[in-house]
C-alpha positions in Angstrom: 62.1 91.7 76.0 62.6 93.3 79.5 63.6 96.9 79.5 66.0 97.5 82.4 66.5 101.3 82.0 64.0 104.1 81.3 66.5 105.4 78.8 69.9 104.2 77.6 72.6 104.4 80.3 75.0 107.2 80.1 78.4 106.3 78.5 81.5 107.9 79.9 83.9 109.2 77.4 87.6 110.3 77.4 87.9 113.5 75.4 90.9 113.3 73.1 92.5 116.0 71.0 95.1 114.9 68.5 98.2 117.2 68.5 98.9 115.7 65.0 96.3 114.2 62.7 98.5 111.1 62.3 98.3 110.2 66.0 96.3 107.1 66.7 93.3 107.4 69.0 93.2 105.0 72.0 91.4 101.8 71.2 90.4 98.5 72.7 92.6 95.6 71.7 89.6 93.3 71.4 86.0 93.0 72.7 87.1 91.6 76.1 89.5 94.5 76.8 88.9 96.7 79.8 91.3 99.5 79.1 92.1 101.5 76.0 95.5 100.9 74.5 97.6 104.0 73.9 100.1 104.2 71.0 103.6 105.7 70.8 103.8 108.6 68.4 107.3 108.6 67.2 107.9 110.4 63.9 111.0 112.1 62.5 110.8 115.7 61.4 110.3 114.4 57.8 107.3 112.3 59.0 109.0 108.9 58.9 108.3 106.3 61.6 111.1 105.9 64.1 111.8 104.2 67.4 113.1 105.2 70.8 115.5 103.3 72.9 114.4 102.4 76.4 117.8 101.8 78.1 118.1 99.3 81.0 117.3 100.5 84.5 116.2 103.9 83.0 113.0 105.9 82.4 112.1 107.0 78.9 109.4 109.5 78.0 107.3 108.4 75.1 104.9 110.8 73.4 101.4 109.8 72.2 100.5 112.9 70.1 97.4 113.3 72.2 95.8 115.5 74.8 93.2 113.9 77.0 90.5 114.9 79.6 88.5 112.7 81.9 84.7 113.1 82.2 83.4 115.0 85.3 83.4 112.8 88.5 86.1 110.5 87.0 89.8 110.3 86.6 92.0 108.5 84.0 94.3 105.8 85.2 97.3 104.8 83.2 98.6 101.3 83.6 101.3 99.0 82.1 100.5 96.6 79.3 101.0 92.9 80.0 102.9 92.4 76.7 105.5 95.0 77.7 105.6 94.0 81.3 106.7 90.5 80.2 109.7 92.2 78.7 110.5 94.2 81.8 108.9 97.5 80.6 106.5 99.2 83.0 104.7 102.5 83.2 107.2 104.2 85.6 104.6 105.9 87.9 101.9 103.3 87.5 99.2 103.6 88.1 99.4 107.2 87.0 96.2 109.2 87.6 95.0 112.2 85.5 92.5 114.5 87.3 89.0 115.2 85.9 88.2 118.1 83.6 91.9 119.0 83.1 93.2 118.6 79.6 96.8 117.3 79.7 99.3 116.2 77.0 99.6 112.5 77.4 103.2 111.3 77.5 104.0 107.9 79.0 107.0 107.3 81.2 108.3 103.8 80.6 110.8 102.1 83.0 113.0 99.4 81.6 113.6 96.9 84.4 115.2 94.3 82.2 118.9 93.7 81.6 118.9 94.9 78.0 117.9 97.9 76.0 114.4 97.7 74.5 113.0 99.7 71.6 109.6 101.3 71.4 108.5 101.8 67.8 106.0 104.3 66.3 102.4 103.1 66.9 103.6 100.4 69.4 101.0 99.8 72.2 102.7 101.3 75.2 100.1 101.7 78.0 96.4 101.3 78.9 93.9 103.9 80.0 90.9 103.2 82.2 88.3 105.6 83.5 87.7 105.3 87.3 85.0 107.0 89.3 86.0 109.4 92.0 84.6 108.3 95.4 84.2 111.3 97.7 86.4 110.6 100.7 87.5 112.5 103.8 90.4 112.0 106.2 89.3 111.8 109.8 91.9 112.1 112.6 91.1 109.7 115.4 91.8 111.3 118.7 93.6 109.0 121.2 90.5 108.5 123.3 88.6 107.3 120.3 91.2 104.7 119.2 90.0 101.2 119.7 92.1 98.4 121.0 93.6 96.0 118.5 91.0 93.3 118.1 93.6 90.5 117.7 96.0 91.3 120.5 93.9 93.0 123.1 94.9 96.2 124.9 98.2 97.7 123.8 100.9 97.2 126.4 104.4 98.7 126.6 107.3 96.8 128.0 110.4 98.5 129.3 
């Protein structure tokens, strides 16, 4: 057996705090899943499961009952689920990005682009979370003298 690492590679983790012990933790749908599925947390005041209408051409805020935090050097990306996208339901600001080391309450904004009202039920899979590394990047202003000619069309010309 060949040992590739001196020690086990570090595993990144999303820190999750349940706002209610009945909220479901994000989980993989199956072993081939890349993202963690996030579940709707929709309970009545008496604790009974309920649903929320997602009206056509409208945005609906769906709670998850969770607060999340990305590991240092990473951010959490929130994306739509294929099963909902097929019905015309998308994460409204997808891909949403949550900054590192900031604990935020996770609510999902769903947009219904279909032509009928859709319903989101308690514990319905509503979005996916993935962890992405932050690549240090700077913005550099290119001064006019530094700008290069367009490779495909040669020097820029203006016609009056």
